[in-house]
C-alpha positions in Angstrom: -105.2 -127.0 173.6 -102.7 -125.0 175.5 -99.8 -123.6 173.7 -96.6 -125.8 173.4 -93.5 -123.2 174.6 -89.7 -124.8 174.8 -87.2 -122.9 177.5 -83.7 -123.3 176.7 -80.8 -122.3 178.6 -78.7 -125.0 176.9 -75.6 -125.9 178.3 -72.1 -127.9 175.9 -71.4 -131.5 177.3 -69.2 -132.4 174.7 -66.0 -132.7 176.9 -68.0 -132.1 180.6 -70.8 -130.5 181.7 -69.9 -126.6 181.1 -72.8 -124.5 182.6 -73.6 -127.2 185.7 -75.7 -124.9 187.1 -79.5 -124.4 187.4 -80.8 -122.6 184.1 -82.1 -120.2 186.6 -82.8 -117.3 184.3 -85.0 -118.6 181.7 -86.4 -121.0 184.7 -88.0 -117.4 185.9 -88.9 -116.4 183.0 -90.9 -119.4 182.4 -92.4 -119.3 186.1 -93.7 -115.8 185.5 -95.2 -116.7 182.0 -97.2 -119.5 184.0 -98.3 -117.2 186.5 -99.8 -115.0 184.2 -101.1 -117.2 181.0 -101.9 -120.0 183.2 -103.5 -123.1 181.5 -103.2 -121.3 178.1 -99.4 -122.2 177.8 -97.8 -125.6 178.3 -94.0 -125.2 179.7 -90.6 -127.7 179.6 -87.8 -126.7 180.6 -84.2 -127.7 179.2 -80.5 -127.7 180.1 -79.1 -130.5 177.9 -78.9 -130.7 174.3 -79.6 -134.4 174.2 -82.9 -133.9 176.7 -84.1 -130.9 174.4 -83.6 -133.2 171.6 -85.6 -135.6 172.7 -88.4 -133.5 173.3 -88.1 -132.1 169.8 -88.5 -135.9 168.5 -92.0 -136.5 169.6 -92.7 -132.2 170.5 -93.4 -129.5 167.9 -93.4 -126.2 170.2 -95.2 -123.2 168.8 -92.4 -121.2 170.5 -89.2 -122.0 171.0 -87.6 -119.5 173.6 -83.8 -119.8 174.2 -81.4 -117.8 176.7 -78.1 -117.1 175.3 -74.7 -116.4 176.7 -71.5 -116.2 174.5 -70.7 -119.6 176.2 -74.2 -121.3 174.2 -75.1 -118.9 171.7 -74.0 -120.9 168.9 -75.8 -124.1 169.9 -78.5 -122.4 170.9 -79.0 -121.4 167.3 -78.2 -124.5 165.7 -81.2 -126.2 167.7 -83.3 -123.0 166.5 -81.7 -123.5 162.7 -83.2 -127.2 162.6 -86.5 -126.1 164.1 -87.1 -123.4 161.4 -85.9 -125.7 158.9 -88.4 -128.5 159.8 -91.5 -126.2 161.4 -91.4 -122.8 159.9 -94.1 -121.2 161.7 -92.7 -122.3 165.2 -91.4 -118.8 166.3 -87.7 -118.5 167.8 -87.3 -115.8 170.5 -83.9 -115.5 172.4 -83.1 -112.9 175.4 -79.9 -112.1 177.4 -77.9 -109.0 178.6 -75.3 -110.5 175.9 -76.4 -108.3 172.9 -75.2 -105.5 171.2 -76.1 -101.8 172.6 -75.4 -100.1 169.2 -78.8 -100.3 166.9 -76.4 -100.9 163.9 -74.7 -103.9 165.6 -78.1 -105.3 166.8 -79.0 -105.2 163.2 -75.7 -106.7 162.3 -76.3 -109.2 165.2 -79.9 -110.6 164.0 -79.1 -110.2 160.3 -76.1 -112.6 160.5 -78.6 -115.4 162.5 -81.6 -115.2 160.4 -83.0 -118.4 162.6 -83.7 -115.8 165.3 -87.0 -114.4 165.4 -87.2 -112.3 167.8 -84.4 -111.0 170.9 -85.7 -109.9 174.0 -82.8 -107.6 175.5 -82.0 -107.5 179.3 -84.6 -108.7 182.0 -87.2 -111.4 180.0 -90.3 -112.0 182.5 -92.6 -109.2 181.8 -91.5 -108.4 178.3 -92.1 -112.3 177.2 -95.5 -111.9 178.4 -96.0 -109.1 176.5 -94.3 -110.8 173.5 -96.3 -113.9 173.8 -99.8 -111.5 173.9 -98.4 -109.7 170.5 -97.9 -113.0 168.9 -101.2 -114.2 170.2 -103.2 -111.2 168.6 -101.6 -112.4 165.0 -102.7 -116.0 165.6 -98.8 -116.6 166.0 -98.1 -115.8 162.6 -94.6 -114.2 163.2 -94.3 -113.0 159.5 -97.3 -110.9 160.0 -96.4 -109.5 163.1 -92.9 -108.0 161.7 -94.9 -106.8 158.4 -97.3 -104.7 160.4 -94.0 -103.5 162.0 -95.5 -104.2 165.7 -93.4 -102.4 168.5 -93.2 -105.2 171.4 -91.6 -104.1 174.5 -88.0 -104.8 175.0 -88.0 -106.9 171.4 -85.8 -106.6 168.5 -86.3 -108.2 165.0 -85.6 -107.2 161.2 -88.6 -106.5 159.1 -87.6 -106.0 155.4 -84.0 -105.5 155.9 -84.3 -102.8 159.0 -84.2 -103.3 162.8 -87.6 -102.8 164.4 -86.8 -102.1 168.4 -89.5 -101.6 171.2 -89.0 -99.5 174.2 -87.3 -100.9 176.8 -89.7 -102.2 179.5 -89.9 -101.2 182.8 -88.3 -103.4 185.1 -90.2 -105.6 187.9 -90.7 -103.3 191.4 -91.5 -106.1 193.2 -89.2 -109.2 192.7 -92.1 -111.5 194.7 -94.1 -111.3 191.7 -91.9 -113.8 190.0 -92.3 -117.2 191.3 -90.8 -119.4 192.5 -88.7 -121.8 190.5 -88.2 -124.3 193.5 -91.3 -124.0 195.6 -93.5 -124.4 192.1 -91.3 -127.6 191.3 -90.7 -126.1 188.0 -87.0 -126.9 189.0 -86.9 -130.6 190.5 -85.5 -132.2 187.5 -82.4 -130.6 187.6 -81.3 -131.4 191.0 -79.7 -134.6 189.1 -76.3 -134.7 191.1 -74.2 -132.5 188.3 -76.1 -128.8 188.3 -75.5 -126.9 191.2 -78.4 -125.3 192.6 -78.7 -121.0 192.4 -80.5 -119.0 193.7 -81.1 -115.1 192.8 -81.7 -112.5 196.3 -81.0 -109.4 194.4 -81.0 -108.4 191.0 -79.3 -105.1 189.5 -75.6 -103.6 189.7 -75.1 -99.7 190.7 -71.8 -99.9 189.0 -70.9 -99.0 185.1 -68.2 -100.8 184.6 -67.4 -101.0 180.9 -66.0 -104.5 180.4 -69.6 -105.9 182.1 -72.8 -106.7 180.6 -74.6 -105.1 183.5 -72.8 -102.1 183.5 -75.4 -99.8 182.2 -78.5 -97.7 183.2 -80.8 -100.2 182.6 -79.4 -102.3 185.3 -78.6 -99.6 187.9 -81.2 -100.0 190.5 -81.0 -103.2 192.7 -84.2 -104.9 193.7 -84.3 -107.2 196.7 -86.4 -110.7 196.6 -88.1 -110.7 200.6 -86.2 -112.2 203.2 -89.2 -114.7 203.8 -89.2 -115.8 199.9 -85.1 -116.4 200.2 -85.3 -118.9 203.4 -88.4 -120.8 201.8 -86.1 -121.6 198.6 -83.3 -122.3 200.7 -85.4 -124.9 202.9 -86.5 -126.4 199.9 -83.2 -126.6 198.4 -81.1 -128.1 201.1 -82.2 -131.6 201.8 -82.7 -132.3 197.5 -79.0 -131.4 196.5 -76.3 -133.9 196.6 -73.6 -131.4 194.9 -70.9 -129.7 197.0 -71.8 -126.2 195.1 -74.2 -123.6 196.1 -74.4 -120.4 194.0 -76.1 -117.4 194.6 -76.4 -115.1 191.4 -76.4 -111.8 192.9 -73.7 -109.2 191.1 -72.9 -108.0 194.6 -73.5 -110.1 197.4 -72.8 -108.5 200.9 -74.1 -105.0 199.7 -77.3 -105.0 201.7 -77.6 -106.2 205.7 -80.0 -108.8 204.7 -77.4 -110.7 203.2 -76.1 -111.2 206.3 -79.3 -112.6 207.6 -79.3 -114.9 204.6 -75.8 -116.1 205.3 -76.6 -116.5 209.3 -80.0 -118.8 207.3 -77.0 -121.0 205.4 -75.4 -121.5 208.7 -78.3 -123.0 209.9 -78.8 -125.0 207.3 -75.2 -126.3 207.4 -75.5 -127.5 211.0 -78.8 -129.5 209.9 -78.1 -130.6 206.2 -74.6 -130.2 205.8 -75.4 -127.8 202.9 -73.9 -126.4 201.6 -70.1 -127.4 201.3 -68.8 -124.4 199.0 -70.5 -121.5 198.5 -70.4 -119.1 195.3 -70.8 -115.5 195.1 -69.6 -112.1 193.9 -69.3 -110.0 197.0 -69.8 -106.4 197.1 -67.3 -103.8 196.0 -67.8 -101.9 198.7 -69.1 -102.7 201.9 -66.1 -104.2 203.8 -68.2 -104.8 207.1 -71.0 -106.7 206.0 -68.3 -109.0 203.5 -66.4 -109.9 206.3 -69.2 -110.5 208.9 -70.6 -113.0 206.1 -66.8 -114.8 205.8 -66.6 -114.8 209.7 -70.7 -116.5 209.7 -69.6 -119.2 206.7 -66.4 -120.0 207.4 -64.2 -122.2 205.3 -67.5 -122.7 203.3 -67.1 -119.1 201.5 -63.6 -118.0 200.9 -63.4 -114.2 201.1 -63.4 -112.7 197.9 -62.4 -109.3 196.2 -63.0 -108.8 192.6 -60.8 -105.9 191.9 -59.7 -106.4 188.8 -56.9 -103.8 188.9 -55.4 -101.9 191.6 -54.4 -99.2 189.1 -55.8 -96.1 189.9 -56.0 -95.2 186.4 -57.1 -98.5 185.0 -59.9 -98.3 187.4 -60.9 -94.7 186.1 -60.6 -95.7 182.3 -62.8 -99.0 183.3 -65.4 -96.8 185.6 -65.1 -98.9 188.6 -64.4 -98.3 192.4 -62.5 -101.1 194.8 -62.5 -101.0 198.3 -58.6 -99.4 199.2 -55.9 -102.1 199.7 -55.8 -101.7 203.6 -59.5 -102.7 203.9 -58.8 -105.9 201.8 -55.9 -106.5 203.6 -58.5 -106.3 206.8 -61.1 -108.7 204.8 -57.8 -111.2 203.9 -57.3 -111.2 207.5 -60.5 -112.9 208.7 -59.1 -116.3 206.5 -56.6 -116.9 209.3 -59.4 -117.3 211.9 -61.5 -118.8 209.4 -59.1 -121.3 208.0 -60.8 -120.0 204.6 -58.8 -118.6 201.8 -58.8 -115.1 200.1 -59.8 -114.7 196.4 -58.8 -111.9 194.4 -60.3 -111.7 190.9 -58.1 -110.1 188.7 -58.8 -109.0 184.7 -56.0 -108.7 182.8 -55.2 -106.4 179.7 -58.2 -104.1 180.5 -57.6 -100.7 178.8 -54.6 -98.6 180.1 -53.3 -101.7 181.8 -49.6 -102.3 181.4 -47.3 -105.7 182.5 -46.2 -103.2 185.2 -49.4 -102.4 186.6 -50.6 -106.1 186.1 -47.7 -107.3 188.3 -48.2 -104.7 190.5 -51.9 -105.5 190.9 -51.0 -108.9 191.9 -47.8 -108.6 194.0 -50.4 -105.8 196.0 -52.9 -108.5 196.5 -50.4 -111.0 197.1 -49.0 -108.8 200.2 -52.6 -108.0 201.4 -52.8 -111.8 202.3 -54.6 -112.9 199.6 -54.1 -117.0 198.9 -56.5 -117.5 195.8 -56.0 -115.8 192.3 -58.2 -115.8 189.3 -56.6 -113.6 186.3 -59.3 -113.6 183.8 -58.6 -112.7 180.0 -60.0 -109.2 179.0 -63.0 -110.8 176.9 -65.0 -108.2 174.7 -68.7 -109.3 175.1 -71.5 -108.3 173.3 -73.1 -104.7 175.0 -70.6 -103.8 177.0 -68.9 -100.3 176.9 -65.3 -101.6 176.1 -66.0 -103.0 173.1 -67.9 -100.5 171.2 -66.0 -99.5 168.2 -64.9 -96.0 170.2 -63.3 -97.8 172.6 -61.3 -100.2 170.6 -60.1 -97.2 168.8 -59.1 -95.1 171.8 -57.0 -98.1 173.7 -55.8 -99.7 170.1 -57.3 -102.7 171.6 -55.0 -105.7 170.0 -57.7 -108.7 169.7 -57.3 -112.4 168.9 -60.2 -115.4 168.8 -60.3 -118.5 170.7 -62.9 -121.3 171.4 -64.1 -120.6 174.7 -63.1 -123.7 177.4 -65.4 -126.7 177.4 -67.4 -125.2 174.9 -67.7 -127.2 171.8 -69.4 -130.8 171.0 -70.8 -133.1 168.5 -74.3 -133.0 168.7 -77.7 -135.1 167.2 -79.9 -132.1 166.7 -83.4 -133.4 165.0 -81.6 -136.4 163.5 -78.7 -134.6 162.4 -74.8 -134.6 163.5 -73.7 -131.3 164.2 -70.2 -130.0 165.3 -70.7 -127.0 167.5 -68.0 -124.7 168.8 -68.5 -121.2 170.7 -65.6 -118.6 170.2 -64.7 -115.3 172.1 -62.8 -112.0 171.2 -59.8 -111.4 173.8 -57.5 -108.8 174.3 -53.9 -109.5 173.8 -52.5 -106.2 173.6 -53.0 -102.6 173.1 -51.6 -99.0 173.4 -50.3 -100.3 176.9 -49.1 -103.6 176.5 -47.4 -105.3 174.1 -48.0 -109.0 172.7 -44.9 -109.8 174.2 -45.9 -108.1 177.7 -49.1 -110.1 177.5 -47.2 -113.4 177.5 -45.1 -112.4 180.6 -48.3 -111.6 182.5 -49.7 -114.8 181.3 -47.0 -116.6 182.7 -46.7 -115.2 186.4 -50.5 -115.8 186.3 -49.8 -119.7 186.1 -47.2 -119.1 188.2 -49.8 -117.7 191.0 -52.2 -120.5 190.1 -49.4 -123.2 190.8 -47.6 -121.9 193.8 -49.9 -119.8 195.6 -53.7 -121.0 195.1 -55.4 -122.6 197.8 -52.5 -122.1 200.1 -50.7 -124.6 198.5 -47.4 -123.6 200.4 -49.2 -121.5 203.8 -47.0 -123.5 205.9 -43.8 -122.6 204.6 -44.8 -119.1 203.4 -45.7 -118.2 207.4 -42.4 -119.6 208.4 -40.9 -117.1 206.1 -43.4 -114.2 207.8 -41.2 -115.1 210.6 -38.0 -113.8 209.1 -39.5 -110.8 207.3 -39.5 -112.5 203.9 -42.6 -110.8 201.7 -44.5 -113.2 199.9 -43.9 -111.1 196.8 -40.3 -111.7 197.2 -41.1 -115.6 197.4 -43.2 -115.1 194.7 -40.7 -113.6 192.1 -37.9 -115.9 193.3 -40.1 -119.3 192.8 -41.2 -117.7 189.2 -37.7 -116.6 188.0 -35.9 -120.3 189.0 -39.3 -122.2 187.6 -39.6 -120.3 183.8 -35.8 -120.5 183.9 -33.8 -122.8 181.3 -32.3 -124.5 183.5 -35.5 -125.5 185.6 -37.3 -128.5 185.8 -40.5 -126.7 184.7 -39.0 -124.8 181.7 -40.5 -127.0 179.5 -43.6 -127.4 180.9 -44.0 -123.4 181.3 -42.5 -123.5 177.3 -46.0 -126.2 176.8 -48.2 -123.8 178.5 -47.3 -121.0 175.9 -47.5 -122.9 173.2 -50.9 -124.2 173.9 -51.7 -121.0 174.3 -50.4 -119.5 171.1 -52.0 -122.6 168.5 -55.5 -121.8 170.4 -55.6 -117.9 169.0 -57.1 -116.8 165.5 -57.3 -113.5 163.8 -60.8 -113.7 163.2 -63.6 -116.0 163.8 -63.7 -117.2 160.0 -60.3 -118.4 161.0 -61.6 -120.3 164.2 -64.5 -121.9 161.9 -62.3 -123.3 159.1 -59.7 -124.9 161.8 -63.2 -126.4 163.4 -64.3 -127.9 160.1 -61.0 -130.0 159.4 -61.8 -133.4 159.8 -61.0 -134.6 163.4 -60.6 -131.1 165.2 -63.6 -131.8 167.3 -62.6 -134.8 168.5 -59.1 -133.1 169.5 -61.3 -130.6 171.1 -63.4 -133.3 173.3 -60.0 -135.1 174.0 -58.2 -132.0 175.4 -55.8 -131.6 172.5 -57.6 -128.3 171.3 -59.4 -125.4 173.6 -58.4 -126.1 177.1 -58.2 -123.5 179.7 -54.3 -123.3 179.5 -54.3 -122.0 182.9 -56.1 -124.7 184.6 -54.5 -127.4 182.2 -51.3 -126.8 183.3 -52.0 -125.7 186.8 -53.7 -129.3 187.3 -50.9 -131.1 185.4 -48.4 -129.4 187.8 -50.3 -130.1 191.3 -51.2 -134.0 190.1 -48.4 -134.8 188.1 -45.0 -132.6 189.9 -46.0 -131.9 193.0 -42.3 -133.3 194.1 -40.9 -130.8 191.9 -43.1 -127.8 193.1 -41.8 -128.6 197.0 -38.3 -129.0 195.7 -39.0 -124.8 193.9 -40.9 -123.4 196.7 -38.7 -124.7 199.2 -35.3 -123.8 197.6 -36.0 -120.5 196.9 -37.4 -120.5 200.7 -34.0 -121.3 202.0 -32.1 -119.3 199.4 -34.7 -116.2 200.7 -33.7 -117.2 204.9 -30.0 -116.8 203.9 -28.0 -117.4 207.0 -31.0 -118.2 209.0 -31.0 -121.6 207.4 -28.2 -122.7 208.4 -29.1 -123.0 212.1 -29.7 -126.5 212.7 -32.9 -126.4 214.1 -34.2 -124.1 211.3 -32.9 -126.6 208.7 -34.3 -129.6 210.4 -37.5 -127.9 210.4 -37.5 -127.0 206.7 -36.3 -130.7 205.8 -39.8 -131.9 208.0 -41.9 -129.7 207.2 -40.8 -129.9 203.0 -41.8 -133.7 204.1 -44.9 -133.0 205.5 -46.4 -130.5 203.3 -45.8 -133.5 200.5 -47.6 -135.7 202.2 -50.7 -133.8 202.7 -50.7 -132.9 199.1 -49.0 -135.5 196.7 -52.0 -137.6 195.2 -54.4 -135.3 197.4 -57.7 -136.9 195.3 -56.8 -140.4 196.4 -58.7 -140.7 199.7 -57.4 -144.1 200.2 -53.5 -143.3 200.2 -51.8 -142.5 203.8 -48.4 -141.6 204.9 -46.4 -142.3 208.1 -42.9 -140.7 209.3 -41.5 -139.7 212.5 -41.5 -136.0 213.4 -39.3 -133.9 215.5 -42.3 -131.0 215.5 -45.8 -131.3 216.7 -47.5 -131.0 213.0 -50.8 -131.6 214.2 -50.5 -128.6 217.0 -49.0 -126.5 214.0 -52.2 -127.7 211.7 -54.7 -126.8 214.3 -52.8 -123.1 214.5 -53.1 -123.2 210.9 -49.5 -122.6 211.6 -49.8 -119.4 213.4 -48.0 -121.2 216.3 -44.3 -120.7 216.7 -42.6 -124.5 215.2 -39.8 -124.0 217.9 -42.6 -123.9 220.8 -43.4 -127.5 219.5 -40.6 -129.2 219.1 -40.4 -133.0 219.7 -36.9 -134.1 220.4 -37.5 -137.5 220.9 -39.6 -137.7 217.8 -43.3 -139.1 217.4 -44.4 -141.3 215.0 -47.3 -139.6 212.6 -50.0 -141.0 210.2 -51.5 -137.9 207.3 -54.4 -139.4 206.2 -57.6 -138.1 204.7 -60.6 -138.3 207.3 -64.0 -139.8 206.3 -65.4 -136.1 205.7 -63.0 -135.5 203.6 -63.1 -138.6 201.3 -66.8 -137.9 201.3 -65.8 -134.6 199.6 -63.5 -135.6 196.9 -66.3 -138.4 196.1 -68.6 -136.2 195.5 -66.4 -133.7 193.3 -65.6 -136.9 191.0 -68.6 -137.7 191.0 -69.8 -134.1 189.6 -66.8 -133.3 187.3 -65.4 -136.9 186.7 -61.7 -138.0 186.5 -60.7 -136.7 182.9 -57.9 -134.2 182.8 -60.7 -131.3 181.9 -62.9 -132.9 184.4 -60.0 -132.4 186.7 -59.2 -129.2 185.7 -62.6 -128.0 186.2 -62.9 -129.6 189.2 -59.5 -128.1 190.9 -61.0 -124.4 189.2 -64.2 -124.9 191.3 -63.6 -126.5 194.5 -61.6 -125.3 198.0 -58.4 -127.3 197.1 -57.1 -126.8 200.7 -60.1 -128.7 202.2 -58.9 -131.6 200.5 -55.1 -131.7 202.3 -54.8 -134.8 204.1 -54.5 -134.3 208.5 -51.9 -135.6 210.9 -52.9 -137.8 213.8 -50.5 -139.5 215.7 -49.5 -143.0 215.9 -48.3 -145.4 212.6 -45.6 -147.1 211.9 -43.2 -145.4 209.8 -41.6 -147.9 206.7 -38.0 -147.9 205.6 -38.2 -145.2 202.8 -38.9 -141.6 203.1 -39.4 -138.9 201.3 -35.9 -138.2 201.2 -35.9 -140.5 198.3 -38.8 -138.5 196.7 -41.4 -141.0 197.6 -43.6 -140.8 200.2 -43.5 -143.4 202.8 -47.2 -145.0 202.1 -49.0 -147.1 204.2 
């Protein structure tokens, strides 16, 4: 009989589906094992805990393989523990890049998790087959293999209290020797309308960033799959997917000229299948020409992006990272004007050497370079990274706290036992160059950027301010000061944000575990009381519940910055009508059935078509024109698909808004319609 092997890369589902992508990595390990071992093995792949639990009710795997990362390590360990309790002879093997690099730390990692029999470090395809063959040689007796201290390539385990580590196996040179998980049908079960398909076109990264698990010598050579293989997989995926997102998992998409050809092929599939609606990828760090070309090819499907982390040269040096110059990033950002796309800047706040001044400067540098979408991430100390090692912690006087990862928790039935599971992470909240108070100020600015800048929420206003020489940095400084001021209608909102963050930080993992163990706490996480991504939570609340206040603050600051110019009769009229029009487009933007109507004295249809580049006074309509502001049918379908994928709960909407291109859901204007008596001047849009 074939040897049963389960391959699980589990996602938390307690609140929403956290890792809502296909389990590509472990699927590739399984595909390679099936190719090399043939009918000798029988495999099953799992993403959802309930699916895996159902399998275990009627099947005992001889080998239970798990892919583990910071967002699912505890969930995987709970399953492995229950498997070992029921079937001690079942061999558990884990694999990941998220594993300590030092031998002492590796031993401590495994000693704390005795349910893990073996751990395969880094790429898993060839090492898993070698591991299987070593087990087969001892009749799948893990204890016998350990007693012999057999050196299995890339595998680590503990024998008699000591770490046994085989030499790292050479990486695969010809990537096409790994069978396609799509063309083989191995991943068909994951086309479920929730998980987003994901492909890998190249593996490896030439950079040595200290904060990244791929920033080590093992991964510094990049190898590609053939274009024919990539095209065949795209052809397979396009007609089968029903979600908006598609993910390319490469660490530097756009590094190679072939990536441009991949984008051209995707553009053809868009014409045929309307796929993908939204492309998720990590752009190359230093190939401006390719990135710009890809952005133009993909249009609004792909936001031009720069994972800059910081613009401070000293922080970059300490992180062993290089970026494109800011002037080149500005050129990249300019592609958004013609493509009606956003320009994403990804920043890591509080890296070693970072200060409040350097973080604020990074944000404002990218804002003035033309960025319209900011993601400022916490500096997380990940297993296996240089930044997390003891020397780095001491050198930079890193101050850390522990928290439950957003959406990485739930209550699960595992082989007849109900268990509460949470994942924790360690984040940096201070250092020798940043106090905790400075850290809090940086987080507050990051929230302002999410609310007032992201997804071109006030693009129309900013384009008008540009005409009068008002910089976007001036605008952000103004709205930030007004929003957090004690007299502001949003002051309490910002205070609640800070309080929420404070209450979700602990000094140690043990403190987190003690809190989670209290009665009713896990339900609080699931209900959204604890453990949310506070930035996303409060951004969502602001956009859904406080759109009127946001417009009041933004346009109030805009008038103030314009000074005497705002007193001109035509300018004042335009600002008033622009505020009305903007609110009509964005108020209750997830409700495709709501429409608005009003008389305007500017042709907003032409202004939108020009992305507000046109001079608004060149399209004045002195006698006024009736306009309706509505969602198109295509927008309605887009919104319904997003909600179907993520749900309409608070956490689901926060996830939706963090993953989608919100500007694609702003209503459009069309001529016609009859205005009602009420207007936006009373704070409520005229609903039709």
